[in-house]
N, CA, C and O atoms as CSV, one atom per row, in Angstrom:
chain,resi,resn,atom,element,x,y,z
A,1,MET,N,N,101.548,59.462,53.774
A,1,MET,CA,C,101.052,60.661,53.488
A,1,MET,C,C,102.548,61.210,52.934
A,1,MET,O,O,102.323,61.032,51.737
A,2,THR,N,N,103.677,61.657,52.963
A,2,THR,CA,C,104.380,62.490,52.200
A,2,THR,C,C,104.998,61.852,51.253
A,2,THR,O,O,105.680,62.524,50.479
A,3,GLY,N,N,104.902,60.143,51.044
A,3,GLY,CA,C,105.321,59.417,49.962
A,3,GLY,C,C,104.197,59.467,48.939
A,3,GLY,O,O,104.507,59.417,47.749
A,4,LEU,N,N,102.853,59.565,49.314
A,4,LEU,CA,C,102.396,59.830,48.335
A,4,LEU,C,C,102.107,61.238,47.568
A,4,LEU,O,O,101.730,61.273,46.397
A,5,MET,N,N,102.317,62.331,48.326
A,5,MET,CA,C,102.430,63.683,47.895
A,5,MET,C,C,103.951,63.710,46.966
A,5,MET,O,O,103.956,64.577,46.092
A,6,VAL,N,N,104.646,63.243,47.022
A,6,VAL,CA,C,106.123,62.836,46.403
A,6,VAL,C,C,105.809,62.613,44.913
A,6,VAL,O,O,106.252,63.183,43.915
A,7,CYS,N,N,104.743,61.425,45.082
A,7,CYS,CA,C,104.098,60.718,43.879
A,7,CYS,C,C,103.694,61.413,42.809
A,7,CYS,O,O,103.925,61.511,41.604
A,8,ILE,N,N,103.027,61.853,43.633
A,8,ILE,CA,C,101.993,62.810,42.721
A,8,ILE,C,C,102.130,64.177,42.224
A,8,ILE,O,O,101.463,64.891,41.475
A,9,ALA,N,N,103.478,64.340,43.051
A,9,ALA,CA,C,104.589,65.908,42.232
A,9,ALA,C,C,104.994,65.004,40.844
A,9,ALA,O,O,104.493,65.156,39.730
A,10,VAL,N,N,105.954,64.103,41.196
A,10,VAL,CA,C,106.540,63.590,40.238
A,10,VAL,C,C,105.676,63.468,38.804
A,10,VAL,O,O,105.860,64.044,37.732
A,11,LEU,N,N,104.886,62.707,39.120
A,11,LEU,CA,C,104.022,63.009,38.525
A,11,LEU,C,C,103.311,64.055,37.427
A,11,LEU,O,O,103.082,63.897,36.228
A,12,ALA,N,N,103.084,65.064,38.220
A,12,ALA,CA,C,102.501,66.200,37.718
A,12,ALA,C,C,103.764,67.044,36.698
A,12,ALA,O,O,103.553,67.806,35.755
A,13,ALA,N,N,104.791,66.702,37.138
A,13,ALA,CA,C,105.946,67.405,36.270
A,13,ALA,C,C,106.303,66.441,35.800
A,13,ALA,O,O,107.322,66.852,35.246
A,14,ALA,N,N,106.223,64.904,35.470
A,14,ALA,CA,C,106.878,64.343,34.347
A,14,ALA,C,C,105.787,64.944,33.130
A,14,ALA,O,O,106.207,65.803,32.355
A,15,SER,N,N,104.421,64.457,33.019
A,15,SER,CA,C,103.083,65.112,32.902
A,15,SER,C,C,103.399,66.871,31.897
A,15,SER,O,O,103.131,67.167,30.732
A,16,VAL,N,N,103.875,67.460,32.713
A,16,VAL,CA,C,103.972,69.013,32.314
A,16,VAL,C,C,105.100,68.471,30.790
A,16,VAL,O,O,104.904,68.309,29.586
A,17,PHE,N,N,106.422,68.330,31.835
A,17,PHE,CA,C,107.219,67.987,30.898
A,17,PHE,C,C,107.201,67.292,29.593
A,17,PHE,O,O,107.992,67.727,28.756
A,18,GLY,N,N,106.541,66.413,29.301
A,18,GLY,CA,C,106.058,65.666,28.357
A,18,GLY,C,C,105.198,66.415,27.159
A,18,GLY,O,O,105.353,66.332,25.941
A,19,VAL,N,N,104.150,67.244,27.996
A,19,VAL,CA,C,102.970,68.061,27.202
A,19,VAL,C,C,104.002,69.212,26.425
A,19,VAL,O,O,103.802,69.524,25.251
A,20,LEU,N,N,105.238,69.855,27.315
A,20,LEU,CA,C,105.696,70.246,26.532
A,20,LEU,C,C,107.040,69.916,25.391
A,20,LEU,O,O,107.467,70.608,24.467
A,21,TRP,N,N,107.356,68.937,25.761
A,21,TRP,CA,C,108.260,68.129,24.696
A,21,TRP,C,C,107.503,68.329,23.362
A,21,TRP,O,O,107.973,68.889,22.371
A,22,ARG,N,N,106.140,67.741,23.484
A,22,ARG,CA,C,105.651,66.867,22.448
A,22,ARG,C,C,104.960,68.464,21.386
A,22,ARG,O,O,104.787,68.302,20.178
A,23,ARG,N,N,104.702,69.624,21.928
A,23,ARG,CA,C,104.280,70.829,21.753
A,23,ARG,C,C,105.383,71.200,20.541
A,23,ARG,O,O,105.149,71.515,19.375
A,24,ARG,N,N,106.713,71.046,21.257
A,24,ARG,CA,C,107.942,71.530,20.645
A,24,ARG,C,C,108.157,70.558,19.453
A,24,ARG,O,O,108.064,71.104,18.354
A,25,ASP,N,N,108.410,69.303,19.451
A,25,ASP,CA,C,108.903,68.176,18.618
A,25,ASP,C,C,108.422,68.336,17.562
A,25,ASP,O,O,107.204,68.341,17.382
A,26,GLY,N,N,109.586,68.556,16.338
A,26,GLY,CA,C,108.937,68.783,14.801
A,26,GLY,C,C,108.541,69.950,14.697
A,26,GLY,O,O,107.606,69.883,13.898
A,27,ARG,N,N,108.687,71.136,15.054
A,27,ARG,CA,C,108.140,72.281,14.916
A,27,ARG,C,C,109.140,72.794,14.011
A,27,ARG,O,O,110.330,72.623,14.277
A,28,LEU,N,N,108.805,73.359,13.046
A,28,LEU,CA,C,110.058,74.632,12.532
A,28,LEU,C,C,110.068,75.537,12.844
A,28,LEU,O,O,108.989,76.111,12.701
A,29,LYS,N,N,110.904,76.144,13.314
A,29,LYS,CA,C,111.119,78.104,14.079
A,29,LYS,C,C,112.602,78.049,13.392
A,29,LYS,O,O,113.411,77.190,13.041
A,30,VAL,N,N,112.468,79.618,13.410
A,30,VAL,CA,C,113.874,79.991,13.010
A,30,VAL,C,C,114.810,80.192,14.604
A,30,VAL,O,O,114.567,80.341,15.801
A,31,ARG,N,N,115.570,80.120,14.011
A,31,ARG,CA,C,116.873,79.980,15.443
A,31,ARG,C,C,117.938,81.455,15.266
A,31,ARG,O,O,118.045,82.176,14.274
A,32,GLY,N,N,118.403,81.532,16.156
A,32,GLY,CA,C,119.605,83.107,16.005
A,32,GLY,C,C,120.571,82.477,15.335
A,32,GLY,O,O,121.085,82.778,14.258
A,33,ARG,N,N,120.828,81.371,16.218
A,33,ARG,CA,C,122.291,80.650,15.658
A,33,ARG,C,C,122.312,80.622,14.312
A,33,ARG,O,O,123.405,80.864,13.801
A,34,ASP,N,N,121.139,80.327,13.387
A,34,ASP,CA,C,120.990,79.686,12.094
A,34,ASP,C,C,121.377,81.150,11.146
A,34,ASP,O,O,121.790,80.969,10.000
A,35,ASP,N,N,121.237,82.481,11.635
A,35,ASP,CA,C,121.086,83.886,11.574
A,35,ASP,C,C,121.906,83.856,10.157
A,35,ASP,O,O,123.112,83.760,10.384
A,36,GLY,N,N,121.653,83.900,9.006
A,36,GLY,CA,C,122.876,83.921,8.039
A,36,GLY,C,C,123.591,82.630,7.957
A,36,GLY,O,O,124.783,82.749,7.673
A,37,ALA,N,N,123.210,81.573,8.113
A,37,ALA,CA,C,124.074,80.001,7.721
A,37,ALA,C,C,124.055,79.950,6.812
A,37,ALA,O,O,122.974,80.322,6.355
A,38,ARG,N,N,125.157,79.470,5.693
A,38,ARG,CA,C,124.559,78.988,4.722
A,38,ARG,C,C,125.298,77.497,4.544
A,38,ARG,O,O,126.233,77.021,5.189
A,39,LEU,N,N,124.373,76.818,3.195
A,39,LEU,CA,C,125.089,75.554,3.308
A,39,LEU,C,C,124.810,75.393,1.731
A,39,LEU,O,O,123.683,75.519,1.252
A,40,GLY,N,N,126.219,75.035,0.813
A,40,GLY,CA,C,126.329,75.291,-0.102
A,40,GLY,C,C,126.242,73.318,-0.788
A,40,GLY,O,O,125.679,72.406,-0.182
A,41,ALA,N,N,127.035,73.179,-2.249
A,41,ALA,CA,C,126.725,71.711,-2.881
A,41,ALA,C,C,127.299,70.787,-2.129
A,41,ALA,O,O,126.880,69.694,-1.746
A,42,ALA,N,N,128.860,71.644,-1.863
A,42,ALA,CA,C,129.902,70.556,-1.618
A,42,ALA,C,C,129.354,70.438,0.459
A,42,ALA,O,O,129.794,69.472,1.083
A,43,GLU,N,N,128.641,71.262,1.053
A,43,GLU,CA,C,128.282,70.709,2.112
A,43,GLU,C,C,127.172,69.754,2.575
A,43,GLU,O,O,127.060,69.153,3.644
A,44,ILE,N,N,126.533,69.769,1.700
A,44,ILE,CA,C,125.243,68.403,1.701
A,44,ILE,C,C,125.521,67.529,0.775
A,44,ILE,O,O,124.929,66.453,0.850
A,45,GLY,N,N,126.543,67.759,-0.406
A,45,GLY,CA,C,126.592,66.371,-1.384
A,45,GLY,C,C,125.757,66.290,-2.389
A,45,GLY,O,O,125.475,65.282,-3.037
A,46,ALA,N,N,125.318,67.478,-2.529
A,46,ALA,CA,C,123.635,67.274,-3.595
A,46,ALA,C,C,123.343,68.523,-4.089
A,46,ALA,O,O,123.345,69.509,-3.352
A,47,GLU,N,N,123.132,68.573,-5.071
A,47,GLU,CA,C,122.532,70.357,-5.862
A,47,GLU,C,C,122.117,70.717,-4.905
A,47,GLU,O,O,121.942,69.994,-3.924
A,48,LEU,N,N,121.822,72.109,-4.975
A,48,LEU,CA,C,120.735,72.907,-3.770
A,48,LEU,C,C,119.530,72.922,-5.011
A,48,LEU,O,O,119.818,72.847,-6.205
A,49,GLY,N,N,118.307,73.020,-4.547
A,49,GLY,CA,C,117.003,73.289,-5.452
A,49,GLY,C,C,116.963,74.539,-6.099
A,49,GLY,O,O,117.698,75.475,-5.782
A,50,GLU,N,N,116.270,74.571,-6.840
A,50,GLU,CA,C,116.292,75.747,-7.326
A,50,GLU,C,C,115.350,77.238,-6.769
A,50,GLU,O,O,115.487,78.457,-6.874
A,51,ARG,N,N,114.636,76.551,-6.317
A,51,ARG,CA,C,113.697,77.463,-5.157
A,51,ARG,C,C,114.355,77.297,-3.736
A,51,ARG,O,O,114.948,78.167,-3.098
A,52,ALA,N,N,114.092,75.834,-3.340
A,52,ALA,CA,C,114.578,75.795,-2.039
A,52,ALA,C,C,114.929,74.621,-1.809
A,52,ALA,O,O,114.544,73.909,-2.736
A,53,THR,N,N,115.645,73.864,-0.784
A,53,THR,CA,C,116.136,72.905,-0.673
A,53,THR,C,C,115.848,72.157,1.301
A,53,THR,O,O,116.222,72.650,2.365
A,54,LEU,N,N,115.207,71.102,1.083
A,54,LEU,CA,C,114.559,70.282,2.376
A,54,LEU,C,C,116.156,69.162,3.013
A,54,LEU,O,O,116.396,68.003,2.673
A,55,VAL,N,N,116.737,69.788,3.698
A,55,VAL,CA,C,117.874,68.869,4.460
A,55,VAL,C,C,117.507,68.207,5.484
A,55,VAL,O,O,117.175,68.714,6.556
A,56,GLN,N,N,117.545,66.828,5.186
A,56,GLN,CA,C,117.257,65.962,6.740
A,56,GLN,C,C,118.388,65.529,7.100
A,56,GLN,O,O,119.139,65.225,6.172
A,57,PHE,N,N,118.860,65.363,8.379
A,57,PHE,CA,C,119.782,64.943,9.236
A,57,PHE,C,C,119.426,63.599,9.436
A,57,PHE,O,O,118.578,63.613,10.329
A,58,SER,N,N,119.638,62.400,9.056
A,58,SER,CA,C,118.659,60.851,9.598
A,58,SER,C,C,120.193,60.027,10.305
A,58,SER,O,O,121.382,60.306,10.152
A,59,SER,N,N,119.539,58.983,11.067
A,59,SER,CA,C,120.723,58.289,11.088
A,59,SER,C,C,120.055,56.574,10.662
A,59,SER,O,O,119.018,56.357,10.034
A,60,ALA,N,N,120.974,55.580,11.203
A,60,ALA,CA,C,120.468,54.263,10.622
A,60,ALA,C,C,118.862,53.633,11.330
A,60,ALA,O,O,117.810,53.273,10.803
A,61,PHE,N,N,119.261,53.715,12.544
A,61,PHE,CA,C,118.189,53.325,13.132
A,61,PHE,C,C,116.530,54.144,13.746
A,61,PHE,O,O,115.649,53.765,14.518
A,62,CYS,N,N,116.733,55.333,12.962
A,62,CYS,CA,C,115.900,56.454,13.939
A,62,CYS,C,C,114.432,56.012,12.753
A,62,CYS,O,O,114.276,56.279,11.561
A,63,GLN,N,N,113.607,55.293,13.682
A,63,GLN,CA,C,112.043,55.385,12.928
A,63,GLN,C,C,111.381,56.369,12.661
A,63,GLN,O,O,110.404,56.228,11.925
A,64,PRO,N,N,111.766,57.831,13.253
A,64,PRO,CA,C,110.626,58.533,12.989
A,64,PRO,C,C,111.467,59.121,11.546
A,64,PRO,O,O,110.789,59.890,10.864
A,65,CYS,N,N,112.773,58.844,11.075
A,65,CYS,CA,C,113.548,59.923,10.188
A,65,CYS,C,C,113.021,58.945,9.120
A,65,CYS,O,O,112.599,59.684,8.230
A,66,ARG,N,N,112.822,57.637,8.738
A,66,ARG,CA,C,111.764,57.256,8.138
A,66,ARG,C,C,110.772,57.677,7.260
A,66,ARG,O,O,110.710,57.683,6.030
A,67,ALA,N,N,109.922,58.068,8.239
A,67,ALA,CA,C,108.405,59.002,8.141
A,67,ALA,C,C,108.686,60.562,7.637
A,67,ALA,O,O,108.152,61.178,6.715
A,68,THR,N,N,109.434,60.865,8.318
A,68,THR,CA,C,110.070,62.077,7.629
A,68,THR,C,C,110.584,62.373,6.504
A,68,THR,O,O,110.341,63.418,5.901
A,69,ARG,N,N,111.706,61.053,5.932
A,69,ARG,CA,C,111.866,60.981,4.198
A,69,ARG,C,C,110.702,61.092,3.463
A,69,ARG,O,O,110.665,61.764,2.432
A,70,ARG,N,N,109.584,60.390,3.976
A,70,ARG,CA,C,108.106,59.828,3.108
A,70,ARG,C,C,107.783,61.783,3.065
A,70,ARG,O,O,107.592,62.435,2.039
A,71,THR,N,N,107.803,62.172,4.089
A,71,THR,CA,C,106.817,63.323,3.945
A,71,THR,C,C,107.710,64.943,3.122
A,71,THR,O,O,107.397,65.857,2.359
A,72,LEU,N,N,108.957,64.465,3.917
A,72,LEU,CA,C,110.014,65.513,2.928
A,72,LEU,C,C,109.747,65.469,1.394
A,72,LEU,O,O,109.511,66.490,0.747
A,73,ALA,N,N,109.824,63.590,0.579
A,73,ALA,CA,C,109.924,63.763,-0.308
A,73,ALA,C,C,108.193,64.107,-1.015
A,73,ALA,O,O,107.939,64.607,-2.111
A,74,GLU,N,N,107.301,63.677,-0.038
A,74,GLU,CA,C,106.212,64.083,-0.856
A,74,GLU,C,C,106.202,65.864,-1.385
A,74,GLU,O,O,106.143,66.405,-2.489
A,75,VAL,N,N,106.284,66.319,-0.119
A,75,VAL,CA,C,106.219,67.986,-0.151
A,75,VAL,C,C,107.081,68.417,-1.689
A,75,VAL,O,O,106.801,69.231,-2.570
A,76,ALA,N,N,108.394,67.317,-1.489
A,76,ALA,CA,C,109.058,68.109,-2.866
A,76,ALA,C,C,108.779,67.681,-3.906
A,76,ALA,O,O,109.444,68.017,-4.886
A,77,ARG,N,N,107.837,66.910,-4.008
A,77,ARG,CA,C,108.018,66.297,-5.594
A,77,ARG,C,C,106.536,67.391,-5.765
A,77,ARG,O,O,106.266,67.865,-6.868
A,78,MET,N,N,105.773,67.652,-4.674
A,78,MET,CA,C,104.540,68.641,-5.202
A,78,MET,C,C,104.765,70.113,-5.263
A,78,MET,O,O,103.928,70.874,-5.750
A,79,VAL,N,N,105.977,70.533,-4.732
A,79,VAL,CA,C,106.629,71.834,-5.259
A,79,VAL,C,C,107.472,72.154,-5.870
A,79,VAL,O,O,108.582,72.164,-5.337
A,80,ASP,N,N,107.361,72.472,-6.963
A,80,ASP,CA,C,108.197,72.637,-8.465
A,80,ASP,C,C,109.570,73.240,-7.734
A,80,ASP,O,O,109.406,74.136,-6.906
A,81,GLY,N,N,110.789,72.815,-7.993
A,81,GLY,CA,C,112.046,73.685,-7.528
A,81,GLY,C,C,112.781,73.582,-6.186
A,81,GLY,O,O,113.633,74.263,-5.616
A,82,VAL,N,N,112.248,72.693,-5.969
A,82,VAL,CA,C,112.478,72.021,-4.104
A,82,VAL,C,C,112.717,70.456,-4.153
A,82,VAL,O,O,111.941,69.578,-4.531
A,83,VAL,N,N,114.150,70.342,-3.610
A,83,VAL,CA,C,114.133,69.298,-3.332
A,83,VAL,C,C,114.833,68.771,-1.769
A,83,VAL,O,O,115.503,69.372,-0.929
A,84,HIS,N,N,114.339,67.424,-1.853
A,84,HIS,CA,C,114.995,66.880,-0.577
A,84,HIS,C,C,116.065,65.980,-0.536
A,84,HIS,O,O,116.051,64.821,-0.950
A,85,VAL,N,N,117.282,66.767,0.149
A,85,VAL,CA,C,118.439,65.638,0.484
A,85,VAL,C,C,118.681,65.183,1.961
A,85,VAL,O,O,118.662,65.823,3.011
A,86,GLU,N,N,118.971,63.553,1.628
A,86,GLU,CA,C,118.681,63.161,3.082
A,86,GLU,C,C,120.758,62.885,3.577
A,86,GLU,O,O,121.562,62.441,2.757
A,87,ILE,N,N,121.097,63.244,4.875
A,87,ILE,CA,C,122.423,63.217,5.173
A,87,ILE,C,C,122.373,62.128,6.459
A,87,ILE,O,O,121.616,62.096,7.429
A,88,ASP,N,N,123.106,61.552,6.205
A,88,ASP,CA,C,123.627,60.470,7.440
A,88,ASP,C,C,124.159,60.954,8.479
A,88,ASP,O,O,125.367,61.189,8.458
A,89,ALA,N,N,123.600,61.146,9.319
A,89,ALA,CA,C,124.339,62.258,10.210
A,89,ALA,C,C,125.811,61.489,10.844
A,89,ALA,O,O,126.878,62.104,10.861
A,90,GLU,N,N,125.695,60.273,11.276
A,90,GLU,CA,C,126.821,59.407,11.597
A,90,GLU,C,C,128.351,59.455,10.609
A,90,GLU,O,O,129.509,59.307,11.001
A,91,ALA,N,N,127.935,59.664,9.492
A,91,ALA,CA,C,129.434,59.694,8.361
A,91,ALA,C,C,129.329,61.073,8.162
A,91,ALA,O,O,130.025,61.339,7.182
A,92,ARG,N,N,128.570,62.528,8.802
A,92,ARG,CA,C,128.944,63.498,8.437
A,92,ARG,C,C,129.340,64.423,9.661
A,92,ARG,O,O,129.519,65.612,9.396
A,93,LEU,N,N,129.492,64.020,10.932
A,93,LEU,CA,C,129.745,64.418,12.028
A,93,LEU,C,C,130.431,65.981,12.134
A,93,LEU,O,O,130.152,66.858,12.952
A,94,GLU,N,N,131.262,66.015,11.206
A,94,GLU,CA,C,131.729,67.542,11.142
A,94,GLU,C,C,130.852,68.669,11.025
A,94,GLU,O,O,130.744,69.674,11.729
A,95,LEU,N,N,130.158,68.245,9.840
A,95,LEU,CA,C,128.928,69.215,9.610
A,95,LEU,C,C,127.590,69.025,10.646
A,95,LEU,O,O,126.708,69.883,10.635
A,96,VAL,N,N,127.514,68.001,11.422
A,96,VAL,CA,C,126.822,67.536,12.246
A,96,VAL,C,C,127.173,68.440,13.371
A,96,VAL,O,O,126.373,69.289,13.766
A,97,ARG,N,N,128.225,68.297,13.842
A,97,ARG,CA,C,128.822,69.532,15.423
A,97,ARG,C,C,128.635,70.829,13.961
A,97,ARG,O,O,127.448,71.083,13.759
A,98,SER,N,N,129.222,71.285,13.399
A,98,SER,CA,C,129.613,72.772,13.162
A,98,SER,C,C,127.468,73.540,12.832
A,98,SER,O,O,126.981,74.667,12.909
A,99,LEU,N,N,126.857,72.095,12.474
A,99,LEU,CA,C,125.058,73.477,12.573
A,99,LEU,C,C,124.342,72.434,14.061
A,99,LEU,O,O,123.118,72.369,14.177
A,100,ASN,N,N,125.056,71.869,14.843
A,100,ASN,CA,C,124.835,71.903,16.355
A,100,ASN,C,C,123.939,70.700,16.108
A,100,ASN,O,O,123.701,70.210,17.212
A,101,ILE,N,N,123.401,70.083,15.248
A,101,ILE,CA,C,122.377,69.312,15.327
A,101,ILE,C,C,122.133,67.999,16.507
A,101,ILE,O,O,122.356,66.829,16.196
A,102,LEU,N,N,121.825,68.258,17.379
A,102,LEU,CA,C,121.271,67.401,18.279
A,102,LEU,C,C,120.656,65.635,18.612
A,102,LEU,O,O,120.905,64.751,19.432
A,103,ARG,N,N,119.820,65.807,17.531
A,103,ARG,CA,C,118.807,64.607,17.430
A,103,ARG,C,C,118.576,64.420,16.058
A,103,ARG,O,O,118.802,65.358,15.294
A,104,THR,N,N,118.195,63.439,15.669
A,104,THR,CA,C,117.798,62.994,14.407
A,104,THR,C,C,115.861,62.631,14.575
A,104,THR,O,O,115.344,62.295,15.640
A,105,PRO,N,N,115.140,62.804,13.329
A,105,PRO,CA,C,116.179,63.535,12.284
A,105,PRO,C,C,115.604,65.167,12.750
A,105,PRO,O,O,114.628,65.464,13.439
A,106,THR,N,N,116.591,66.021,12.101
A,106,THR,CA,C,116.515,67.173,12.170
A,106,THR,C,C,116.691,67.661,10.765
A,106,THR,O,O,117.355,67.067,9.916
A,107,VAL,N,N,116.081,68.728,10.590
A,107,VAL,CA,C,115.381,69.011,8.934
A,107,VAL,C,C,115.603,70.817,9.008
A,107,VAL,O,O,115.059,71.480,9.891
A,108,LEU,N,N,116.307,71.310,8.148
A,108,LEU,CA,C,116.861,72.156,7.972
A,108,LEU,C,C,116.149,72.679,6.633
A,108,LEU,O,O,116.412,71.934,5.689
A,109,VAL,N,N,115.327,73.748,6.297
A,109,VAL,CA,C,114.686,74.560,5.334
A,109,VAL,C,C,115.769,75.510,4.568
A,109,VAL,O,O,116.487,76.177,5.313
A,110,LEU,N,N,115.953,75.636,3.257
A,110,LEU,CA,C,117.464,76.304,3.064
A,110,LEU,C,C,116.164,76.826,1.712
A,110,LEU,O,O,115.205,76.200,1.263
A,111,ASP,N,N,116.765,78.402,1.351
A,111,ASP,CA,C,116.049,78.521,0.646
A,111,ASP,C,C,117.142,78.571,-0.852
A,111,ASP,O,O,118.005,77.694,-0.888
A,112,ALA,N,N,117.087,79.555,-2.011
A,112,ALA,CA,C,117.818,78.940,-3.385
A,112,ALA,C,C,118.852,79.300,-3.066
A,112,ALA,O,O,119.529,78.815,-3.972
A,113,ASP,N,N,120.027,80.180,-1.973
A,113,ASP,CA,C,120.774,80.532,-1.683
A,113,ASP,C,C,121.938,79.285,-0.893
A,113,ASP,O,O,123.165,79.273,-0.984
A,114,GLY,N,N,121.025,78.304,-0.125
A,114,GLY,CA,C,121.568,77.848,0.696
A,114,GLY,C,C,121.478,78.551,1.944
A,114,GLY,O,O,122.344,78.197,2.745
A,115,THR,N,N,120.818,79.298,2.287
A,115,THR,CA,C,120.702,80.327,3.495
A,115,THR,C,C,119.425,79.307,4.402
A,115,THR,O,O,118.321,78.987,3.961
A,116,ILE,N,N,120.021,78.960,5.772
A,116,ILE,CA,C,119.158,78.344,6.648
A,116,ILE,C,C,118.056,79.314,6.980
A,116,ILE,O,O,118.397,80.423,7.391
A,117,VAL,N,N,116.595,78.995,6.834
A,117,VAL,CA,C,115.507,79.973,7.131
A,117,VAL,C,C,115.072,79.301,8.464
A,117,VAL,O,O,115.095,80.040,9.447
A,118,ARG,N,N,114.713,78.127,8.633
A,118,ARG,CA,C,113.652,76.982,9.248
A,118,ARG,C,C,114.786,75.474,9.902
A,118,ARG,O,O,115.769,74.879,9.461
A,119,ARG,N,N,114.146,75.408,10.829
A,119,ARG,CA,C,115.097,74.320,11.873
A,119,ARG,C,C,113.759,73.452,12.292
A,119,ARG,O,O,112.664,74.007,12.380
A,120,ALA,N,N,113.920,72.187,12.518
A,120,ALA,CA,C,113.167,71.489,13.270
A,120,ALA,C,C,113.843,70.258,13.281
A,120,ALA,O,O,114.392,69.666,12.351
A,121,ALA,N,N,113.670,69.814,15.025
A,121,ALA,CA,C,114.350,69.293,15.365
A,121,ALA,C,C,113.170,68.019,15.951
A,121,ALA,O,O,112.704,68.083,17.088
A,122,GLY,N,N,112.827,66.962,15.026
A,122,GLY,CA,C,111.809,65.913,15.339
A,122,GLY,C,C,111.212,65.770,13.950
A,122,GLY,O,O,111.614,66.323,12.926
A,123,GLN,N,N,110.357,65.074,14.058
A,123,GLN,CA,C,109.289,64.417,13.138
A,123,GLN,C,C,108.281,65.520,12.541
A,123,GLN,O,O,107.078,65.262,12.556
A,124,PRO,N,N,108.710,66.664,12.049
A,124,PRO,CA,C,108.129,67.869,11.363
A,124,PRO,C,C,106.414,67.533,10.474
A,124,PRO,O,O,106.355,66.819,9.472
A,125,ARG,N,N,105.556,67.999,10.908
A,125,ARG,CA,C,104.165,67.717,10.104
A,125,ARG,C,C,104.347,67.957,8.933
A,125,ARG,O,O,105.237,68.798,8.802
A,126,LYS,N,N,103.659,67.407,7.414
A,126,LYS,CA,C,103.845,67.980,6.459
A,126,LYS,C,C,102.876,69.146,6.392
A,126,LYS,O,O,102.790,69.434,5.198
A,127,ALA,N,N,102.007,70.054,7.202
A,127,ALA,CA,C,101.551,71.110,6.720
A,127,ALA,C,C,102.703,72.363,7.675
A,127,ALA,O,O,102.581,73.580,7.533
A,128,ASP,N,N,103.299,71.993,8.201
A,128,ASP,CA,C,104.397,72.459,9.045
A,128,ASP,C,C,105.210,73.197,7.939
A,128,ASP,O,O,105.467,74.384,7.736
A,129,VAL,N,N,105.520,72.009,7.291
A,129,VAL,CA,C,106.959,71.665,6.318
A,129,VAL,C,C,106.459,72.798,4.959
A,129,VAL,O,O,107.371,73.526,4.568
A,130,ILE,N,N,105.357,72.931,4.391
A,130,ILE,CA,C,104.559,73.224,3.330
A,130,ILE,C,C,104.659,74.921,4.134
A,130,ILE,O,O,105.491,75.450,3.397
A,131,ALA,N,N,104.471,75.452,4.656
A,131,ALA,CA,C,104.437,76.897,5.621
A,131,ALA,C,C,106.008,76.855,5.828
A,131,ALA,O,O,106.414,77.901,6.335
A,132,ALA,N,N,106.481,76.409,5.703
A,132,ALA,CA,C,108.093,76.475,6.282
A,132,ALA,C,C,108.358,77.085,5.069
A,132,ALA,O,O,108.518,78.301,5.175
A,133,LEU,N,N,108.494,76.466,3.529
A,133,LEU,CA,C,108.347,76.540,2.411
A,133,LEU,C,C,108.694,78.012,1.836
A,133,LEU,O,O,109.561,78.563,1.158
A,134,GLY,N,N,107.190,78.391,2.686
A,134,GLY,CA,C,106.669,80.004,2.266
A,134,GLY,C,C,107.967,81.445,2.803
A,134,GLY,O,O,108.092,82.610,2.426
A,135,ALA,N,N,108.600,80.732,3.658
A,135,ALA,CA,C,109.873,81.738,3.963
A,135,ALA,C,C,110.877,81.389,2.981
A,135,ALA,O,O,111.422,82.279,2.328
A,136,ALA,N,N,111.204,80.018,2.801
A,136,ALA,CA,C,112.491,80.495,1.570
A,136,ALA,C,C,111.709,80.355,0.488
A,136,ALA,O,O,112.711,80.430,-0.223
A,137,VAL,N,N,110.827,80.217,-0.309
A,137,VAL,CA,C,110.811,80.261,-1.600
A,137,VAL,C,C,110.147,81.897,-1.690
A,137,VAL,O,O,109.324,82.338,-0.887
A,138,PRO,N,N,110.824,82.796,-3.081
A,138,PRO,CA,C,110.142,83.954,-3.138
A,138,PRO,C,C,108.879,83.710,-3.604
A,138,PRO,O,O,108.477,82.546,-3.616
A,139,ASP,N,N,108.110,84.693,-4.029
A,139,ASP,CA,C,106.519,84.831,-4.581
A,139,ASP,C,C,106.740,85.062,-5.961
A,139,ASP,O,O,105.785,85.218,-6.722
């Protein structure tokens, strides 16, 4: 009977963890550590967008990175002055470490000056990316 109770407790704990993980995955949010952090063309290897820049950190064998690439490219085509820049995390380890990027894909939303206004670890939804651009793009 004790073994059954332990098994049920472990399954319940794993389920709660899975639900919480799923709710956080890909959500674009503001992090205190990003407050005031800026990236320029030299750091990302491309020119910043006139209004905003979507920076994606990817790795070669990351399946969600492919879907994220499509989503961000589509949003960049929809919104004037927004560009999408993809960075190979393995090739840019110094930048990854300095920005505390822990997994791929990680998406940073930069305003026109290169200030990080939102961050998502995991595959973001298109609607969340569009909403995050509201914080980056001036009216």
